[in-house]
C-alpha positions, -999 to 999 in steps of 0.1 A, spaced: 0 0 0 13 34 -8 9 66 13 -14 90 -6 6 121 4 37 106 -11 19 96 -43 4 131 -46 39 146 -42 54 123 -68 26 131 -92 32 168 -89 69 164 -92 64 143 -123 42 168 -140 67 196 -132 96 178 -148 77 160 -176 99 135 -194 129 138 -171 112 113 -147 102 88 -174 117 54 -167 136 34 -194 116 10 -214 113 -24 -198 119 -12 -162 90 -21 -140 84 -6 -106 63 -26 -83 45 -1 -61 27 -20 -34 10 -7 -3 22 -24 27 52 -39 44 54 -65 71 73 -86 94 67 -120 112 85 -142 136 115 -117 137 127 -130 103 147 -106 82 141 -104 45 157 -86 15 140 -65 -11 142 -63 -49 148 -28 -62 140 -23 -99 139 -61 -103 175 -71 -94 178 -104 -75 192 -94 -40 202 -112 -9 172 -118 14 189 -103 44 191 -68 29 157 -54 38 152 -28 64 134 -42 94 119 -11 109 91 -2 84 63 -19 103 52 -31 136 33 -65 136 1 -69 156 -7 -101 175 -26 -125 151 -32 -156 171 -25 -173 205 -42 -206 200 -12 -228 194 2 -254 217 37 -258 231 65 -262 205 82 -296 206 117 -292 191 127 -328 191 137 -343 157 108 -357 136 104 -395 134 115 -395 98 141 -372 81 128 -336 76 138 -337 39 114 -367 34 85 -348 51 92 -317 30 92 -338 -2 59 -356 8 40 -325 18 52 -306 -13 38 -334 -35 5 -332 -16 5 -294 -21 9 -300 -59 -21 -324 -57 -41 -298 -38 -32 -270 -63 -45 -292 -92 -77 -299 -72 -81 -262 -64 -79 -254 -101 -111 -274 -106 -131 -255 -79 -150 -223 -79 -154 -202 -48 -163 -167 -35 -138 -144 -19 -147 -115 4 -117 -91 8 -115 -61 31 -87 -37 37 -91 -11 65 -72 17 81 -76 23 119 -71 55 138 -53 59 172 -84 46 190 -85 15 168 -116 27 150 -120 22 113 -114 54 93 -112 40 58 -120 9 39 -115 -9 6 -139 -39 1 -145 -63 -28 -164 -95 -34 -152 -117 -62 -163 -150 -77 -133 -171 -87 -148 -192 -115 -144 -202 -152 -155 -185 -184 -173 -202 -213 -140 -216 -226 -131 -231 -193 -104 -205 -185 -99 -195 -149 -112 -160 -142 -123 -136 -114 -156 -118 -116 -162 -88 -94 -196 -93 -77 -196 -62 -54 -172 -33 -51 -183 -1 -34 -161 29 -37 -130 29 -15 -130 53 15 -93 49 22 -79 84 28 -43 79 39 -32 50 17 -41 36 -17 -44 1 -31 -19 -11 -58 -17 -40 -82 5 -60 -59 -20 -58 -31 -46 -73 -54 -20 -100 -64 -13 -108 -27 -51 -111 -21 -56 -134 -51 -24 -156 -49 -2 -147 -19 -26 -150 11 -38 -185 0 -2 -196 -3 4 -231 -18 40 -246 -16 41 -271 -45 69 -295 -55 74 -272 -85 79 -241 -63 98 -255 -34 133 -253 -51 129 -215 -49 128 -217 -11 149 -227 19 126 -248 41 137 -256 77 121 -279 102 117 -262 136 94 -285 156 60 -300 162 30 -281 175 -7 -285 179 -32 -262 162 -63 -269 182 -63 -307 181 -43 -311 149 -8 -323 154 15 -304 130 50 -302 117 63 -266 117 86 -252 91 103 -219 84 101 -209 48 124 -183 32 129 -174 -5 164 -180 -18 164 -150 -41 140 -122 -49 135 -119 -86 120 -91 -107 82 -90 -109 77 -119 -85 62 -122 -51 74 -147 -25 63 -159 9 84 -155 40 74 -170 73 61 -203 88 38 -230 78 21 -257 99 17 -290 81 -8 -317 93 14 -346 105 -11 -371 92 -24 -356 59 9 -338 52 -10 -307 40 -6 -271 50 -32 -261 76 -19 -227 87 3 -201 70 18 -172 89 42 -147 74 43 -120 47 47 -115 10 80 -100 -2 97 -80 -17 87 -44 -7 98 -11 -21 114 8 8 127 38 -11 118 71 7 87 86 -9 79 54 -28 73 28 -1 52 -2 -8 45 -17 26 26 -48 37 15 -62 71 21 -98 83 -8 -122 77 -21 -155 88 -42 -179 67 -62 -208 81 -73 -238 61 -101 -263 67 -112 -296 51 -139 -288 26 -142 -319 4 -131 -345 28 -97 -347 12 -79 -313 10 -74 -284 33 -87 -253 16 -81 -216 26 -111 -203 45 -99 -172 64 -70 -147 63 -62 -119 87 -33 -95 83 -26 -66 106 3 -42 114 13 -6 118 32 6 87 59 32 91 61 55 61 92 76 60 93 114 54 109 131 24 112 164 5 77 179 3 59 153 25 59 140 60 61 105 73 32 87 88 23 56 107 -7 37 94 -25 9 112 -37 -16 85 -60 -45 89 -68 -71 61 -94 -98 63 -102 -123 35 -129 -150 36 -131 -178 11 -165 -196 8 -188 -216 -14 -162 -240 -27 -178 -261 -56 -164 -286 -81 -165 -272 -116 -178 -296 -143 -191 -332 -138 -162 -347 -157 -134 -333 -136 -114 -359 -117 -95 -350 -85 -66 -373 -77 -58 -378 -40 -32 -402 -28 -29 -418 -63 -67 -425 -65 -96 -407 -80 -117 -390 -54 -155 -394 -57 -175 -367 -73 -184 -342 -46 -217 -324 -50 -218 -316 -13 -234 -283 -2 -211 -254 3 -191 -252 36 -204 -230 64 -192 -194 67 -159 -192 87 -166 -185 124 -155 -152 139 -129 -171 159 -108 -189 132 -87 -207 158 -115 -232 163 -111 -245 128 -100 -281 123 
């Protein structure tokens, strides 16, 4: 998310200097809106698309808010089988899940709010989308409801929409896992679900790509991700051009009896926008919430493979709305 005062200043400066501020052809600036931190993990940033070391990013541009306290004690004893074997197995299950998800339609409710010093909402962006298929069978998103934004201090950007669509419902497939360093840190219960816990960090930050940085909780029996907690990187931290993001947590639940689907995301943090020539810095309290509902199989001929076998056709009714306390999800 970008600070509006900074954007207004940049626009005025651009109009005053005309072509002197035009960027060379092929250079893409990713101007997001928010910056975040989770689990005290440092991360690098990509500036103008160069692949940089992950440890280069400034760590003081946001303050994370507490997201959840419903986790059990961390057991740091080694797993019963090598961690590399668990990683390989859950990545394969995540690939299966991604293929299954590609055959489902669902509705997404996304809300981004700013809060004042008294924690009262003083601006909001809200959108309801149907993730579905067009007449040719191509995946598409259809806006169902989108009232005008009342955000006053910050503004949405393309990468915010990208994070809502693809980053928050993070899937770590066998195809994507070579891009990450994945480290086993222990076992922990999420409600009554026994989970392996892994730290996930991108190896390099490449131009025009978004990556997940944080922790994942993997069901020790199903070997599927059930909770994701972290942030999407990189961020633009240049003074006057910051794109800052809060940390987020996504919960999954079993919807079809086989796979754990994203059902609820919450992100929250105080973003620290720096000052510059012609504008002042500001701290902005951001809260994101996303709900994913009405999962339905698309097409009667679709086959979902689970554990090497074809799952039965599921014409079950849509799942219930996520409860207000997502910690009670199984």
